Structure formats: structure tokens, C-alpha cells
N, C-alpha and C positions, 0 to 999 in steps of 0.2 A: 248315610249321606254321601253322595258321590263328590269327587273333587270339583266337578262342574257346578253342582248345587252349592257347594261351600263357597266357591268364588263369587257366584251370583249373589249370595246372601251378604258376603263381605262388601261387594260393590254397592249394595243398597244402603248400608249403614255408615260406611267409612268415607274418608276424604282421600281419594286416590292420589298418589305421588308418582307412581310409575305403573304402567300396565303390564310390561314384560321385563323382568319378573315382577310379580304383583307386590307392590309396597303401598301402604296406606296408613294415614294417621287416624287416630280416634277422633270422632266429632268433639268439638269443644265441650258440649254439655256432658260428655262421658266422664269428665274429670270431677263432676260434682258428686258422684255416687261413691260409696265406700268400696264396693266391688264393681268392677266394670263388666257389664254383660258381654258374653262371648262375642256377639255380633258387632260390638263396638270396640273391642280390643284391637289395638293397632296391629298391623301385620308387617313383618320384615322378611323378605326373601332375597337371597343372592342369586338363585337360579329358579328355573321353572319347577312346579310341583313334581316331585319324583314319584316313582313307584317304589314300594317297599315289600320285601318278601315276608314280613311278619315275624322275623327272628332277630335276636340280639346276640351277637357273638362276643364273648369275653375271653381274651387270650393274651398273648405276649408272655411276659415274665411272671407267670403264675403257676402254681402247683396243679390247679384243677381247672383247665379250660372249660367254658360253659357255652351252651347254646340255649337261649331262653326264648320262649314265646310270650305273647301277651297274656295267655292263660297262666303261664308260670309266674309272671310278675304279679298278676292279680292274686295268686295264691299266697304270696309273701305278705307279711304284716304291712298293712297300708298306713301311710302317714299323710296328713293333709295340712297344707300351709297356704295362707293368703300371702302372695308375693307381688310386690311392685316390680315390673320389668320396664326398663327404659332403653331405647336404642342409643348406642354410643354417639350416633350422629344427630340426635335430637337437638334442635336449635341451630343447625348448621347455617341456615339462611341469615342468621343474625351476626355471623362472623364476617369481618372485613379485613383484608380482601377476601372475597368469597372463595372458600376452598372447593376442591373437587369432591364429588360424591353426590349421593341422592340429596335433593333439595328439601330436607326435612324442615318443617316449621317447628312449633313447640308442642305438638301433640302426639309424638311417638313415645308415649308412656301410658301404662294401664296397670290395673291391679286385678288379678283373678285368684280364685281358690284352686289350687292344684293338688291332685291326689296321686300317689304313686308309691313305689318301693324305694326306700332309702338307698342311695348309691353305695353307702358304706356297707350295707347288708350284702349287696351283690358282690362287692369286692372281697368281703370276708369269706364268702362261699368259694371264690376263686383262689384265695390265699396268695397274694402277691409275694414275689421273691424279695429278700432283704435289699437287693441292689436296685429295686425299682425306684424311679424318681418322679415319673409323671404318668398320667393316664391319658392316652391318646383317644379322643372322642370323635368318631366319624359319623357324619350324616349320610343319608342316601342321595342327597341333592348334589348335582354336579353340572358343569357347563364348560364352555370353551374360553370364556374371558369374563372379566368384570368391568363393565363400563362405568364411568368414562376413564377410570384411572389406568387400567392396563390396556395395551393394544391387543389386537387379535393374536391369538396364539394357537399353534397346532396341538398344544398340550391340554388335555381335558382336566379341569380342576374339580376336585371333590371338596365339599366343605368339611374341614377337619380342624379341631381345636384341641388343646390339651389343658389339663389341670395338674397342679402339683399333687403327687400321690398323698402327701401328708394332708392336704385339704380334702381331696376326694374321699379318702378313707376315714375321715373324722366324722363321727355321728353328729357332733355339735355344729358342723357346717350346714346341716339340714338340706343337703343336695338330694333331689329326687330324680328318679326315672319315672316321669309322670305319664299317666295314661288317661286321666280324667281332668277336665277343665270346667270349673263351676258345676260340678256334679254330673257331667255328661262326658262320654268318650271324646277324646281330642278330635276336633275337626281337622281335615286335611291341611288347611293353611296354617294351622298352629302345631303341626308336627306329628300327626297320627302315623303309626299306632302308639308311639311313645317318644318322649323327648327328655332331655335334661332340663331341670329347673335349678339354677344356681343362685340362691338368694344373695342380695347385696351387690352382685356384679352386674355390669352392663350386660344386656341380653345376648350379646354375641357368645357368651360362655354357655348359654342354655341351648345347646345344639338340638335342632329339630330333626325329626325323622331318623332318630338314632339307630344305627345299624351295627356298630362295632365299638368295643372298648378294649384297648390294648395297654397293658402295663409296659412301659418302656424304660430303658436304663440310661438313656441320654435325653437331654432336653429336645423337645420337638421344634422344628424350624419351618413348618409349612407356611404357605402363602397367607393364610388367615391368622397366623400366629405372629409372624415376623415381617410380613410384607404389608398386610392390612391390619387394621385394629391396633395400631401403634400411634403414639403421639410423636410426630416428627416435628420437633421444636426447631426454630430457626437458630437458636443460640446455645443449645445444650444437647446431650445425647438423647436418642430415642428412648421412649419408655412404653411398656405394654399397656394397653387399655385393660383395666381391671374393675375396680369398684366404682359404683355410681357416685357421682359427686353431689355434695349437699346442694339442695335446690328448693325454692319455694315458688309456687305458682298462684296467681290470683284467678279464682274461678267465678267470682261475682264481686263487682259488676263486670260485664263484658267490656272488651276494649271499645273505646269511643261511645260508650253508653251515655244516654241522657237520663239523669236522675233528678227527682225533686229535692229542693232544699230541705234540710232537716237531718235527723239521725239516720245514718245508713250503715248497715252491717256489711263490711267487706269480708269476704270468705276466701279460703284457698286450701291448697294441699302443700305439704312439704315432705321431703324424703331425702335419704342419704344411704349410701352403702358402707359408710364408715362409722355408724353408730346412730342411735335414735336422735331425733331432733330435740334440742333443748330450748330453743327460742326462735321466734319469728318476730321481726320488726317491720313496721310499715312507715314509709315516709310520704308526706303529702305535698312536697315541693321538691324542686331540683336540688336545693342545698339546705333543706330544713332538718329539723331534728328527726331522729328515728324513735317511733313509739312502739312499745312492746305490745304484741298481739296476745290474745288468749289462745293457748295451745292445748289441744286435747291430747291425752295420753294415747300412745299407739294401741290400736286394737290387737296387734300382733307384732312379733319382732321383726317382720320382714315387709311391712307395708307402710304406705304413706300415712301421714297424720293430718288431721283437720286443724285449721286455725281460723280465728275470726278477730275482727277489730271494729269496734263501734266508733264510727266517724261522725263527728258533728259537722256536717256539710252545710254550713249556714251561709257561706259566701258564694253567691252566684257567679258563674263563669267557668272557665276551663281549669281543671286541676290534674296534676300528674299523680300517679300512684306507683309506689315501688314496694316490693316485698323482698326481704332478705332473711335467710335461714342460717342458723348455727347448729352444728351437731355435737354429740357428746365427745368427739375427738378434738373439738376446738376448731373445726373447719368452718369458715364463713364464706358466703358467696362473694365473689369479686364484682366490682362495678363493670369491668370490661371483660369480654370473652377472651380466654387464653388462646391465642392464635396458634394453630398447628396445621400442617399442609393438608391433612385429610379432614380437618374440621370436626374432631371428636371432643366430647366432654365439655360442651358449652354449658356452664352453669352460672352465667352472669346474672346479676340482679335484673329482674323483669321490670320494665317500664311501660306503663300505659296511661292513657288519659281518659277522663270522663268530663262531661259538661253538666254542671249543676244549674237548674233553672228555677 
């Protein structure tokens, strides 16, 4: 598949947010399935689709620098994980006052099955030095500015992030250098020939079009580490964007749906990067009681969970629906989005209405 074919297929299935660079949300019905088909998986790009020379360089503070090809990675023991990825800006349009950044609605989230070589295995081959503190992860994508937050600059930016070496080298982190998505080679818009998949973290950590890994001995301070993808709070110090926040979404009924009176099964998805979901509650009025929904066990450690609530919708008229999730770490969704200048991490309780006739 060429990059042009890949883009055309994405345009046919997704809801475009920006044409250049291409960013698009999953269609709403894509959240109803356990695994999101590749053509319906949301797409996040900071720059135009890059070219890639097909190699991954591993260097820096290591005993054995490496240059790996796709064939080399495929020859290593393969691991497969279903992973929910969410853009850190998902839900930005619901934050007031409206922050700068791509105007994401609520569908920059998807779940796919990723196959690849464990990052910990690759680092073990390279043997990081004892004074290593982070792994600098560089993509092949680059450009001259990030709109609309940064002004035009003569300095070309490359997408680079870092992970703590302790996290990157830990097999229990389940971080992959992925080359397959849903059983097929990665499409160009999703990072071919290989990319990182970092379960539990907002997807900014899952660097696409991966080209270099360098063990470094000082914390990384690049634009996408300390300038972007940080929570710039109005009343406290900045914090890095890391783990996905606990969140529940209603997938059925659709917003503003018209449904017949009687028993109706409300359904949805819930996920968190700080532990499995332990409860989902549904409210049927603006100030009414919260009712516990039926929560299905997670099909895997890194993917969203299904929930359902049998609603006795006997009163005709307009009704509000709210869904609120709690995770194993005790995190509960807030009622109001946490405002920050760049609009990251909105996990406020979802509110929608339906008309019962």
C-alpha cells in the first residue's frame, strides 16, 4: 500500500479534523466494536507523512550499538497486545475557554491489536550503561512549525519523545516496537515500517515512524517533551502528559437519539491508563442518583472495557444521560474538564440527551 492509497482509504472511513497534516477521528460507530478496524482507527499526525529508510538505530550510552531492519525485528520473538490508544487532546472542544490546538471532538480513541518486538528485548541487546536515565525516541516525521501554538520558525522540528529507561527496559511495561496492526503490516498513516506502542499512556508516547533510540544520561527537554504535551495549569506548576485518564463513553444510544418508551440498554466503553476500570455509574437526570452499570471484565490488560445499564425509560420526554467511570487506583471522572492552556487530558463526565416517545 502506498502512502497515497493509505490516505485515501483513511479519508473514506474517518472524520477529518485537519487535512495538512492529516488528523482524523474515528467514526462514532467505531467505538461499538471490541477491536477497531484499521481503516476506522483515528489518525494523529504532527507533520506530513515522512519517508523512512527502513532501519532503526539504537545507540547513545550503550555497550552494543545496533542497526535493525524490519526483517531483524520480525526475527525476534513476537508479542501481541490489544491496546487502547487515545490522543491527549481528545475532547478539547468541550473545554472552556477553548484552548489552542487541534479541535478534537470525542472520538480520537481506538483499540487495535499490535504485534512487534518488545522494546525491553531490543534494549537488552544494546546493553544500556548504568548511568542511562532515559531513552530518546525519534520519529522520521519533521516540519518547520506546529500550528497554531508556535509561530513560524526557521528551525526544523523532528518529532522526538523520551521514556524513563526504567520504564522502557521493563518487560512488564509491555512496550512494543510494533510492525503489524490488526494482523497486517502497519499502514503509512499509522507509522510504518515500525512504531512504538506504549500501553496505558496517551498516544503521544507511541512514537510513529520510529527511526532512532538513544539511551541518554540526562533528561530530554525537546519541544514535544517540555514545550508541547504538558499540562500548563493556571495555578500550579506544569506537569508532563503521561497516562490516559479514567474515562467512560456512551456508545448507545447516539446523542440526541429518539427511542421508544420501555426498557432500553445503554451501552458504552470505559478505559484508564492507571488501572483497570472497577465501576461505571449512570445518571438519568442532572442532579439525580448514580446507578451502577454492569461492567464486563477487561478482555486484556491494556484495552477498554464494555459496560451496560438497563434503563426503564417509561417517562416520555427529554432525558439526560451521564456516564462516570472509576479505576482501580481510585481515580474518578470529574464533572468539569480540568482546564489547561493546551487542552490536554479532558476526561470530564460525558453528558448527552435522548428523547423518549
